[in-house]
C-alpha positions as CSV (number, residue, x, y, z in Angstrom):
1,X,0.0,0.0,0.0
2,X,1.4,3.4,-0.9
3,X,0.7,6.6,1.1
4,X,1.3,10.0,-0.6
5,X,2.3,12.5,2.0
6,X,3.1,16.1,1.0
7,X,3.9,19.0,3.3
8,X,4.0,22.6,2.6
9,X,2.4,23.3,-0.8
10,X,2.5,26.1,-3.3
11,X,1.3,29.6,-2.5
12,X,-0.9,29.6,-5.6
13,X,-2.9,26.5,-4.9
14,X,-6.5,27.0,-5.8
15,X,-9.4,26.2,-3.5
16,X,-10.4,23.4,-5.9
17,X,-6.9,21.9,-5.8
18,X,-6.9,21.9,-2.0
19,X,-10.4,20.3,-1.8
20,X,-9.2,17.6,-4.2
21,X,-6.1,17.0,-2.1
22,X,-8.3,16.9,1.1
23,X,-10.5,14.3,-0.6
24,X,-7.4,12.2,-1.5
25,X,-6.2,12.4,2.1
26,X,-9.5,11.2,3.4
27,X,-9.4,8.3,0.9
28,X,-5.8,7.4,2.1
29,X,-7.0,7.5,5.7
30,X,-9.9,5.3,4.9
31,X,-7.6,2.7,3.3
32,X,-5.1,2.6,6.2
33,X,-6.5,-0.5,7.8
34,X,-5.7,-1.6,11.4
35,X,-3.3,0.5,13.3
36,X,-2.2,0.9,16.9
37,X,-0.1,3.4,18.9
38,X,3.2,2.6,20.5
39,X,6.7,1.4,19.7
40,X,8.4,-1.9,19.3
41,X,11.8,-2.4,20.8
42,X,14.3,-5.2,20.9
43,X,15.6,-5.6,24.4
44,X,18.5,-7.6,25.9
45,X,18.5,-8.4,29.6
46,X,20.9,-9.8,32.1
47,X,19.3,-12.7,34.1
48,X,21.1,-12.1,37.4
49,X,22.6,-15.6,37.8
50,X,26.2,-15.2,38.9
51,X,27.5,-18.1,36.8
52,X,25.7,-17.1,33.5
53,X,27.5,-15.9,30.4
54,X,25.4,-12.7,30.5
55,X,27.4,-11.4,33.6
56,X,30.5,-10.9,31.5
57,X,31.2,-7.3,30.7
58,X,31.1,-7.6,26.9
59,X,28.0,-9.8,26.8
60,X,24.8,-7.9,25.7
61,X,22.4,-10.1,27.7
62,X,19.7,-12.5,26.9
63,X,17.5,-11.7,23.9
64,X,16.4,-10.1,21.9
65,X,13.0,-9.9,23.5
66,X,10.6,-7.8,21.5
67,X,8.4,-5.5,23.5
68,X,5.4,-3.4,22.4
69,X,5.1,-0.2,24.6
70,X,2.4,2.4,24.6
71,X,1.5,5.2,27.0
72,X,-2.2,5.9,27.2
73,X,-3.5,8.6,29.6
74,X,-0.2,8.7,31.5
75,X,-0.2,4.9,32.0
76,X,2.3,2.7,30.3
77,X,1.3,-0.6,28.8
78,X,3.7,-3.2,27.6
79,X,3.5,-6.6,26.0
80,X,6.1,-9.2,24.9
81,X,5.7,-10.2,21.3
82,X,7.0,-13.5,20.2
83,X,9.1,-13.4,17.1
84,X,7.0,-14.5,14.1
85,X,3.6,-13.5,12.8
86,X,2.5,-11.7,15.9
87,X,5.6,-9.4,15.9
88,X,5.2,-8.9,12.1
89,X,1.5,-7.9,12.6
90,X,2.3,-5.5,15.4
91,X,5.1,-3.9,13.4
92,X,2.7,-3.3,10.4
93,X,0.1,-1.8,12.8
94,X,2.5,0.6,14.4
95,X,3.8,1.7,11.0
96,X,0.3,2.4,9.9
97,X,-0.3,4.5,13.0
98,X,2.8,6.6,12.0
99,X,1.2,7.0,8.5
100,X,-2.1,7.9,10.2
101,X,-0.3,10.7,12.2
102,X,1.4,12.1,9.1
103,X,-1.8,12.0,7.0
104,X,-3.8,13.6,9.8
105,X,-1.2,16.4,10.2
106,X,-1.3,17.1,6.4
107,X,-5.1,17.0,6.5
108,X,-5.1,19.7,9.2
109,X,-2.6,21.8,7.2
110,X,-4.7,21.5,4.0
111,X,-7.9,22.4,5.9
112,X,-6.2,25.5,7.4
113,X,-5.3,26.7,3.8
114,X,-8.9,25.9,2.6
115,X,-10.3,28.0,5.5
116,X,-7.9,30.9,4.6
117,X,-8.9,30.8,0.9
118,X,-12.6,30.2,1.3
119,X,-14.4,33.6,1.3
120,X,-16.9,34.6,4.0
121,X,-20.4,35.1,2.9
122,X,-21.4,38.6,2.0
123,X,-24.4,40.3,3.6
124,X,-26.0,43.0,1.5
125,X,-28.9,43.8,3.9
126,X,-27.8,46.3,6.6
127,X,-30.4,44.9,9.1
128,X,-29.2,41.4,8.7
129,X,-25.6,42.5,9.3
130,X,-26.6,44.3,12.5
131,X,-28.4,41.2,13.7
132,X,-25.4,39.1,13.1
133,X,-23.1,41.5,14.9
134,X,-25.4,41.5,18.0
135,X,-25.6,37.7,17.9
136,X,-21.8,37.4,17.8
137,X,-21.2,40.0,20.5
138,X,-23.6,38.0,22.8
139,X,-22.0,34.8,21.9
140,X,-18.5,35.9,22.7
141,X,-19.7,37.8,25.9
142,X,-21.2,34.5,27.2
143,X,-17.9,32.7,26.5
144,X,-16.0,35.3,28.4
145,X,-18.3,35.0,31.4
146,X,-17.8,31.2,31.6
147,X,-14.1,31.6,32.1
């Protein structure tokens, strides 16, 4: 599966180009498949037995042991992954999560540019304009009171 990720963009992009790009990003997000947060690391550990080879200075320790780690809400979760299909599956899911993050960031950037380019509606009627101004003043005054 191929993910097209672009950052930046030309200054002269049209609203139509950006909308097409946003549509493409949504399509890529929809096609990501399963993904999960976290990282996978290969760890080597010393066992603590005094007569084991791992106690030697130049020995890296027993392993590798593959560990999936994630921090959710300030709590760390970890799980050992046996080498083989389960490790391969987890590695694909973590990589897809990285692609999800990149695509999401690009989507936010494209939407920001769309919002900057899209014109606000025009109001010809002076009465309607005054009504809108009153409504907005009230709205923002209520927000200020809540703080």
